[in-house]
C-alpha positions in Angstrom: -1.2 15.1 -85.1 -1.6 16.4 -81.6 0.7 19.3 -82.4 -1.4 20.2 -85.4 -4.5 20.1 -83.4 -3.0 22.3 -80.7 -1.8 24.7 -83.4 -5.3 25.0 -84.9 -6.8 25.4 -81.4 -4.4 28.3 -80.6 -5.0 29.9 -84.0 -8.8 29.7 -83.6 -8.6 31.1 -80.1 -6.4 34.0 -81.2 -8.9 34.8 -83.9 -11.8 35.0 -81.6 -9.8 36.8 -79.0 -9.0 39.5 -81.6 -12.6 39.7 -82.5 -13.6 40.1 -78.8 -11.0 42.9 -78.3 -12.1 44.7 -81.5 -15.8 44.5 -80.5 -15.2 45.7 -77.0 -13.0 48.6 -78.2 -15.1 49.5 -81.2 -18.5 49.5 -79.5 -21.0 50.4 -82.2 -24.1 50.5 -80.0 -25.6 53.9 -79.5 -26.8 53.8 -75.9 -24.4 55.3 -73.3 -24.3 52.0 -71.3 -22.8 50.3 -74.3 -20.4 52.8 -75.7 -17.3 50.7 -74.9 -18.9 47.7 -76.5 -18.9 45.5 -73.4 -22.6 44.8 -74.0 -22.4 44.4 -77.8 -24.6 41.6 -79.0 -21.8 40.3 -81.3 -20.0 39.3 -78.2 -22.5 36.5 -77.6 -21.3 34.5 -80.6 -17.6 35.4 -80.1 -17.5 34.4 -76.5 -19.5 31.3 -76.9 -17.2 30.1 -79.6 -14.2 30.8 -77.3 -16.0 28.9 -74.5 -16.7 26.0 -76.8 -13.0 25.9 -77.9 -11.9 25.8 -74.2 -14.4 23.1 -73.5 -13.2 20.9 -76.4 -9.7 21.3 -75.0 -10.8 20.2 -71.6 -10.1 23.6 -70.1 -13.2 24.2 -68.0 -11.6 26.9 -65.9 -11.2 29.1 -69.0 -14.5 28.2 -70.5 -16.5 29.0 -67.4 -16.1 32.8 -67.4 -16.9 32.9 -71.1 -20.2 31.1 -70.6 -21.1 33.3 -67.7 -20.5 36.4 -69.8 -22.5 35.0 -72.7 -25.4 34.3 -70.3 -25.2 37.9 -69.0 -25.4 39.2 -72.6 -28.2 36.9 -73.6 -30.3 38.0 -70.7 -29.8 41.6 -72.0 -30.5 41.1 -75.7 -32.7 38.0 -75.8 -34.2 37.4 -72.4 -37.1 35.3 -73.5 -35.0 32.8 -75.4 -35.5 30.0 -72.9 -33.7 27.4 -75.0 -30.5 29.4 -75.2 -30.6 30.4 -71.6 -31.2 26.8 -70.5 -28.4 25.6 -72.7 -26.0 28.1 -71.2 -26.9 27.1 -67.7 -26.2 23.6 -68.7 -22.7 24.5 -70.0 -22.0 26.5 -66.9 -23.0 23.7 -64.7 -20.9 21.2 -66.7 -17.8 23.4 -66.3 -18.4 23.7 -62.6 -19.0 20.0 -62.3 -15.7 19.4 -64.2 -14.0 21.7 -61.7 -15.5 19.7 -58.8 -17.6 22.8 -57.8 -20.6 20.5 -57.2 -22.7 22.8 -55.1 -22.3 25.6 -57.7 -23.1 23.1 -60.5 -26.2 22.0 -58.7 -27.5 25.6 -58.5 -26.7 26.2 -62.2 -28.6 23.1 -63.2 -31.5 24.1 -61.1 -31.6 27.6 -62.6 -31.4 26.0 -66.1 -34.3 23.7 -65.3 -36.4 26.7 -64.1 -35.4 28.7 -67.2 -36.9 26.2 -69.7 -40.2 25.8 -67.9 -43.2 27.2 -69.9 -44.4 30.5 -68.6 -47.4 30.4 -66.3 -50.4 32.7 -66.1 -51.9 34.2 -63.0 -54.5 31.5 -63.1 -51.9 28.8 -62.5 -52.0 27.2 -66.0 -49.3 27.3 -68.6 -49.5 30.4 -70.8 -50.7 29.8 -74.4 -53.6 29.9 -76.7 -57.0 28.3 -76.0 -58.2 25.9 -78.6 -61.5 27.3 -79.9 -63.0 23.9 -80.6 -62.1 22.1 -77.4 -61.7 25.1 -75.1 -58.5 23.6 -73.7 -55.1 25.2 -73.4 -52.7 24.4 -76.2 -49.9 25.9 -74.2 -48.7 27.7 -77.3 -46.1 24.9 -77.7 -45.7 22.7 -80.8 -44.9 19.0 -80.3 -41.3 19.7 -81.5 -40.8 22.4 -78.9 -42.3 20.2 -76.2 -39.9 17.4 -77.2 -36.9 19.8 -77.1 -38.0 20.9 -73.6 -38.4 17.4 -72.3 -35.0 16.4 -73.8 -33.3 19.2 -71.9 -35.2 18.4 -68.8 -33.9 14.8 -69.0 -30.4 16.1 -69.3 -30.8 18.5 -66.4 -32.3 15.9 -64.1 -29.5 13.4 -64.9 -26.9 16.1 -64.2 -28.6 17.0 -61.0 -28.5 13.3 -60.1 -24.7 13.4 -60.6 -24.1 16.5 -58.5 -26.5 15.4 -55.7 -24.6 12.2 -55.5 -21.3 14.0 -55.1 -22.8 16.1 -52.4 -24.0 13.0 -50.5 -27.7 13.7 -51.3 -28.4 10.2 -52.5 -32.1 10.3 -52.0 -32.3 13.5 -54.1 -30.0 12.0 -56.7 -32.2 8.9 -57.1 -35.3 11.1 -57.6 -33.6 13.1 -60.3 -32.4 10.0 -62.1 -35.9 8.6 -62.0 -37.3 11.8 -63.5 -34.6 11.7 -66.2 -35.3 8.1 -67.0 -39.1 8.8 -67.5 -38.3 11.7 -69.8 -35.7 9.7 -71.8 -38.1 6.8 -72.3 -40.6 9.3 -73.6 -38.5 11.3 -76.0 -35.9 8.8 -77.2 -37.0 6.7 -80.2 -35.2 3.6 -78.9 -35.9 2.3 -75.4 -32.5 0.5 -75.6 -30.6 3.8 -76.1 -27.2 4.1 -74.4 -28.3 7.2 -72.5 -31.1 5.2 -70.9 -28.6 2.6 -69.9 -26.4 5.3 -68.4 -29.3 6.5 -66.2 -30.2 2.9 -65.1 -26.5 2.4 -64.3 -26.4 5.6 -62.1 -29.7 4.6 -60.4 -28.1 1.2 -59.6 -25.0 2.8 -58.0 -27.2 5.3 -56.1 -29.4 2.6 -54.7 -26.3 0.7 -53.6 -25.1 3.9 -51.8 -28.5 3.9 -50.0 -28.1 0.3 -49.0 -30.8 -0.9 -51.5 -28.4 -3.4 -53.0 -31.0 -5.8 -54.5 -32.8 -2.9 -56.3 -29.5 -1.4 -57.3 -28.4 -4.7 -58.9 -31.7 -4.9 -60.8 -31.1 -1.5 -62.3 -27.5 -2.4 -63.2 -28.6 -5.6 -64.9 -31.0 -3.5 -67.0 -28.2 -1.1 -67.9 -26.0 -4.1 -68.8 -28.7 -5.5 -71.0 -29.0 -2.2 -72.8 -25.2 -1.8 -73.2 -24.9 -5.3 -74.7 -27.7 -4.5 -77.2 -26.3 -1.1 -78.2 -22.6 -1.3 -77.7 -21.7 -5.0 -77.7 -20.6 -7.4 -74.9 -17.2 -5.7 -74.4 -18.8 -2.6 -73.0 -20.2 -4.3 -69.9 -17.2 -2.8 -68.1 -19.3 0.4 -67.9 -21.4 -1.4 -65.3 -18.6 -3.0 -63.4 -16.6 0.3 -63.3 -19.6 2.0 -61.8 -20.5 -0.7 -59.2 -17.0 -1.6 -58.1 -15.9 2.0 -57.6 -18.9 2.6 -55.3 
């Protein structure tokens, strides 16, 4: 079974590698800067698929340059696509985190968080249309778009909490976990969602690192309660693993 999976992975990677080589050598764009195809927009899909394959195989070292190249190309061809740019920064940060490049991962997550913020006007308010009846900014954002943004913000803050923790910045880590928790409670339908339990768990471990053991235990008890509701009693080990290891 494992051999078959490895074979399919290698076959898929070879297919996308051939597509990349063909695109770079064929270069169908007309501008002189793109004659060799190195900036061809088709490379965005090709390289992201290659990066995803490497990520699925646990090969962050190979995935990272692919994601970086995709980000470069997206900023050329679709620079206003905040969702895609934010997602790519998240993937880059995750690869760097997996490689224990925590300072670099922190910068990637921070850049991604900045990328998904709504644009602001010179007057300091979020850009968007003004509702003619209420004369209030609508921000040009539909509820779904706002929810997507807040969901990504929750992920970025949680990831920043992890990286700050590894860098010994426990106060900062706790602040990020708290922001992540507030956003998750807002956007997730179920307040007992496992991801909310994960954030409570990390908040508990971080408080313990700061010497706030009573508060940390309260957070971990809440995480345990959520895990028991969503995953069953046997998954309480997620709490114990986190607390004992710290």
